[in-house]
matplotlib code that plots the C-alpha trace (Angstrom):
import matplotlib.pyplot as plt

x = [11.1, 7.4, 4.7, 2.3, -0.4, 1.3, 2.4, -1.8, -2.5, 0.0, -1.2, -5.3, -4.2, -2.7, -5.4, -8.0, -6.1, -5.5, -9.0, -10.1, -7.7, -8.5, -9.7, -12.2, -11.2, -12.4, -13.8, -13.4, -10.2, -10.5, -7.7, -5.6, -7.0, -7.0, -4.2, -5.1, -8.7, -8.0, -5.8, -7.7, -10.7, -8.2, -7.5, -11.0, -11.9, -8.6, -9.3, -12.9, -11.6, -8.8, -11.4, -13.7, -10.6, -10.1, -13.6, -13.7, -10.5, -11.9, -15.2, -13.1, -10.9, -13.8, -11.9, -15.0, -16.5, -13.6, -13.9, -11.7, -11.6, -15.2, -15.0, -12.3, -14.7, -17.1, -14.4, -13.9, -17.7, -17.8, -14.7, -16.3, -19.3, -17.1, -15.1, -18.0, -19.5, -16.7, -16.3, -19.8, -19.2, -16.0, -17.6, -20.8, -18.4, -14.9, -15.6, -18.8, -19.5, -23.2, -22.8, -21.5, -20.5, -19.8, -19.5, -21.9, -20.2, -18.5, -20.8, -23.1, -22.4, -24.4, -25.2, -26.1, -26.8, -26.8, -28.4, -31.1, -32.4, -32.8, -32.8, -29.3, -28.3, -29.6, -28.1, -24.8, -25.1, -25.8, -22.7, -20.5, -21.2, -19.1, -17.4, -20.4, -19.3, -15.4, -15.5, -17.4, -15.2, -12.0, -14.0, -14.4, -10.6, -9.5, -11.9, -10.8, -7.2, -7.6, -9.2, -6.6, -3.9, -5.7, -6.2, -2.3, -1.4, -3.4, -2.1, 1.5, 0.4, -1.4, 1.8, -0.1, 1.2]
y = [-238.3, -237.8, -238.9, -236.2, -238.4, -237.9, -234.7, -233.7, -235.5, -233.8, -230.4, -231.4, -232.7, -229.0, -227.3, -228.6, -228.8, -225.0, -224.7, -226.7, -224.8, -221.3, -218.5, -216.0, -213.3, -209.6, -208.4, -204.9, -202.9, -199.3, -196.9, -194.9, -191.4, -189.2, -189.3, -192.8, -192.5, -189.1, -190.6, -193.8, -191.2, -189.5, -192.5, -193.6, -190.2, -190.3, -193.9, -192.9, -189.7, -192.0, -194.8, -191.7, -190.7, -194.2, -194.6, -191.2, -191.8, -195.2, -193.6, -190.6, -192.8, -195.3, -198.4, -199.2, -200.6, -203.4, -206.6, -206.3, -202.6, -202.9, -205.0, -203.0, -200.0, -202.3, -202.8, -199.2, -198.7, -201.4, -200.2, -196.5, -198.1, -199.9, -197.2, -194.6, -197.3, -197.9, -194.3, -193.5, -196.2, -195.0, -191.8, -193.3, -195.2, -193.8, -190.1, -189.2, -192.0, -192.3, -196.1, -198.4, -201.8, -204.5, -208.0, -210.2, -213.3, -215.2, -215.3, -211.9, -208.3, -205.5, -202.3, -199.5, -195.9, -192.7, -191.0, -191.8, -194.8, -198.4, -197.0, -195.9, -199.1, -201.3, -198.6, -199.2, -202.8, -202.9, -200.7, -202.8, -205.4, -203.6, -206.8, -207.2, -204.3, -205.2, -209.0, -208.1, -204.8, -207.6, -210.0, -207.6, -206.6, -210.0, -210.8, -207.8, -208.3, -211.8, -210.9, -208.2, -210.8, -213.5, -210.8, -209.9, -213.3, -214.5, -211.3, -212.0, -215.8, -214.5, -212.3, -209.0, -205.6]
z = [-166.3, -165.4, -167.7, -168.7, -167.1, -164.1, -164.3, -165.5, -161.9, -159.7, -161.3, -160.7, -157.6, -156.3, -158.1, -155.8, -152.9, -153.3, -153.9, -150.6, -148.3, -149.4, -147.1, -148.3, -150.2, -149.4, -152.7, -152.0, -151.1, -149.2, -150.8, -148.1, -147.1, -148.7, -151.6, -152.6, -153.5, -154.9, -157.2, -157.6, -158.9, -161.2, -162.9, -163.4, -164.9, -166.9, -168.4, -169.5, -171.1, -172.6, -173.7, -175.2, -177.6, -178.6, -180.1, -181.4, -183.4, -184.3, -185.8, -187.3, -189.2, -190.0, -188.3, -186.4, -189.8, -189.6, -187.8, -184.9, -184.7, -183.9, -180.9, -179.8, -179.9, -178.1, -175.2, -175.0, -174.7, -172.0, -170.2, -169.8, -168.5, -165.8, -164.9, -164.5, -162.3, -160.2, -160.0, -158.5, -156.2, -154.4, -154.4, -152.2, -149.9, -149.4, -150.2, -149.1, -146.8, -147.7, -147.7, -145.1, -145.7, -142.5, -142.5, -140.8, -141.2, -144.2, -146.5, -145.6, -145.7, -144.4, -146.5, -144.6, -145.9, -143.9, -146.7, -149.6, -147.8, -149.0, -152.8, -152.6, -151.0, -153.6, -156.0, -154.4, -154.6, -158.2, -158.6, -156.7, -159.4, -161.9, -162.9, -164.7, -167.3, -166.8, -167.9, -171.4, -172.0, -171.5, -173.8, -176.7, -176.3, -176.5, -179.3, -181.3, -181.0, -181.7, -185.3, -185.9, -185.3, -187.4, -190.4, -189.9, -190.3, -193.2, -194.9, -194.5, -195.5, -198.9, -199.6, -199.2, -198.3]

ax = plt.figure().add_subplot(projection="3d")
ax.plot(x, y, z, "-o")
ax.set_aspect("equal")
plt.show()
């Protein structure tokens, strides 16, 4: 039987080895032409529409005044922004081909534009930082679900209906 301390040491050693031996990850993923990118873009539009409906129903039923549901509304808002920014970035590089990226070395990528000049290159660069909108959206979703779960547990413990 392995003790907890030895198990922690083995898991830590495996994790450090994994980090030390990993290769660079490519952060962007091209979609197959033309069907892949069209379906992917459609999914962004559908997701934006769905999150908009969620916000509408939360406001219409006044659920957004309650903790938990309020955070879920914030989550939907951030996820709408994320999907819209990702949609524009895909449009610029994969559909319109106004932006072309190439790898210079392991840590450097070159962003070139066929239209729009350096302003479009900076806009594209900022649009590719879409995770700065997705992560808060998922955080608010987690917080909202956790608060709703806590509320339900307290209701059950208190014997409420």
